[in-house]
C-alpha positions in Angstrom: -15.8 135.0 -59.0 -14.0 132.4 -57.6 -12.9 129.3 -59.7 -13.7 126.9 -56.8 -17.1 127.6 -57.1 -16.7 126.2 -60.8 -17.0 123.0 -62.4 -13.5 121.6 -64.0 -13.9 119.2 -67.0 -10.8 117.7 -67.9 -10.5 117.9 -71.8 -7.0 116.9 -72.4 -4.8 115.1 -69.8 -1.2 115.7 -69.5 -0.5 112.5 -71.2 -2.8 113.6 -74.3 -1.0 116.7 -74.5 2.6 115.5 -74.0 1.7 112.8 -76.8 0.3 115.3 -79.4 3.4 117.9 -78.5 5.4 114.9 -79.6 3.8 114.5 -82.7 4.0 118.2 -83.6 7.5 118.2 -82.9 8.2 115.4 -85.3 6.1 117.1 -87.7 7.8 120.7 -87.5 11.2 118.8 -87.5 10.5 117.0 -90.8 8.9 120.2 -92.3 11.7 122.5 -91.5 14.8 120.3 -92.0 17.5 122.3 -93.9 15.6 125.5 -93.0 16.7 128.1 -90.5 13.8 128.0 -88.0 13.0 130.9 -85.6 10.2 130.2 -83.1 8.5 133.1 -81.5 6.4 132.3 -78.4 3.3 134.4 -77.5 3.7 135.3 -73.7 2.2 134.9 -71.4 -0.1 131.8 -72.4 2.3 130.2 -75.2 5.2 129.7 -72.8 4.4 126.2 -71.3 3.5 124.6 -74.9 6.5 126.3 -76.4 9.1 124.7 -73.7 7.7 121.3 -74.3 7.6 121.7 -78.2 11.0 122.9 -78.8 12.3 120.2 -76.7 10.6 117.8 -79.0 11.9 119.3 -82.4 15.2 117.6 -83.4 16.7 120.4 -85.7 18.6 123.6 -84.7 16.1 126.5 -83.5 16.1 129.8 -82.3 13.3 130.9 -79.8 12.4 134.3 -78.8 9.3 135.7 -77.0 6.6 138.4 -78.1 4.0 139.8 -75.6 0.8 140.4 -77.4 -2.8 140.7 -75.8 -6.2 141.2 -76.8 -7.7 139.7 -73.7 -6.3 141.7 -70.4 -8.0 139.8 -67.6 -11.1 139.2 -69.5 -12.6 136.1 -70.7 -13.2 137.4 -74.0 -11.1 139.5 -76.7 -11.4 143.2 -76.3 -11.1 143.3 -80.0 -7.5 145.6 -79.8 -4.4 143.9 -79.8 -1.4 145.4 -78.2 2.1 144.2 -78.5 4.1 145.4 -75.3 7.2 143.6 -75.7 8.6 142.8 -79.3 11.2 140.3 -80.1 14.9 141.3 -80.3 16.1 139.2 -83.0 16.5 139.7 -86.9 14.2 137.7 -88.9 15.8 138.1 -92.3 16.9 134.3 -93.6 14.4 132.5 -91.1 11.3 130.7 -91.5 9.5 132.0 -88.6 7.1 129.7 -86.6 4.7 131.8 -84.4 3.7 129.6 -81.0 0.6 130.3 -79.1 -1.6 128.3 -76.5 -5.1 129.0 -78.3 -6.3 130.4 -81.3 -9.7 132.1 -80.4 -10.9 135.1 -82.2 -7.5 134.8 -84.3 -7.0 138.7 -83.9 -3.8 138.3 -81.9 -2.3 136.0 -84.0 -3.1 137.9 -87.2 -1.5 141.1 -85.8 1.5 139.4 -84.6 2.0 137.6 -87.8 1.4 140.6 -89.8 3.7 142.6 -87.5 6.5 140.0 -87.9 6.0 140.0 -91.7 7.4 143.4 -91.6 11.0 142.2 -90.2 11.4 140.1 -93.6 11.5 136.3 -92.7 11.8 134.0 -95.5 8.5 132.6 -94.4 6.1 132.6 -91.5 3.4 130.1 -90.3 1.5 129.4 -87.1 1.4 126.6 -84.4 -1.4 126.4 -81.6 -2.3 123.9 -78.8 -5.7 124.6 -79.2 -8.0 125.9 -82.0 -11.1 127.3 -81.3 -13.1 128.1 -84.8 -16.4 128.8 -83.7 -15.0 131.9 -82.1 -13.0 133.3 -85.0 -13.3 137.0 -85.8 -10.7 136.6 -88.8 -9.8 134.4 -91.6 -7.1 132.8 -89.5 -6.6 129.3 -89.8 -3.6 127.6 -87.9 -0.8 125.9 -89.9 -0.1 123.3 -87.2 -3.0 122.6 -84.6 -2.6 120.4 -81.2 -6.5 119.9 -80.8 -9.5 121.4 -82.1 -12.2 122.3 -79.3 -15.9 123.4 -79.2 -16.4 127.0 -77.8 -15.9 126.6 -74.0 -13.8 128.5 -71.7 -10.5 126.6 -70.9 -7.8 126.9 -68.4 -4.4 124.9 -67.8 -1.4 124.0 -69.7 -0.5 127.9 -69.9 -4.0 129.0 -70.3 -4.9 131.3 -67.4 -8.0 132.1 -65.2 -7.1 135.5 -64.1 -3.6 135.4 -63.3 -3.6 131.9 -62.3 -3.6 128.1 -63.1 -1.2 128.3 -66.0 0.8 125.8 -64.1 -1.9 123.0 -64.0 -0.3 120.2 -66.4 -3.7 119.3 -68.3 -6.5 121.6 -70.1 -9.9 121.6 -68.3 -13.0 123.6 -69.3 -14.6 125.7 -66.6 -18.5 126.0 -66.3 -20.9 127.0 -63.8 -21.8 124.2 -61.1 -25.7 124.8 -61.9 -25.1 123.6 -65.7 
């Protein structure tokens, strides 16, 4: 199935995203001022958002990455979350902020946050660029959200279609041409 035969509808422009990321960076900086902040980015989708977000945070911050997935190459969750690469740092004494591109089912974020809690952080919260609450399969609610979106398949700004399109600087919805 080729994306070339689909309709691309831009939901959030590059400017919209960068403006909102700036707002989130300021809010997170204020909320964590005077605390040890450790950002854990979920790869692969969260790397673009995390890179832009940490540059807008004006307090000292540690950054590490974890690879967790419940999608594989599908457009819907498999329901099983797998951590294939864990963080290396010690979380004791740190307030952890888990950053990802999208909260869809919520299963991946809940699994990762539960896993990181076993590493004894001082606190743990979440930040997602996109929140899609209609698809939630858990009671997860992000602590910081860039944008709330309807139940549509979205691509760009870190979100992929197959293994591609993460490098597109905006977020777009993908639909069939006959819709």
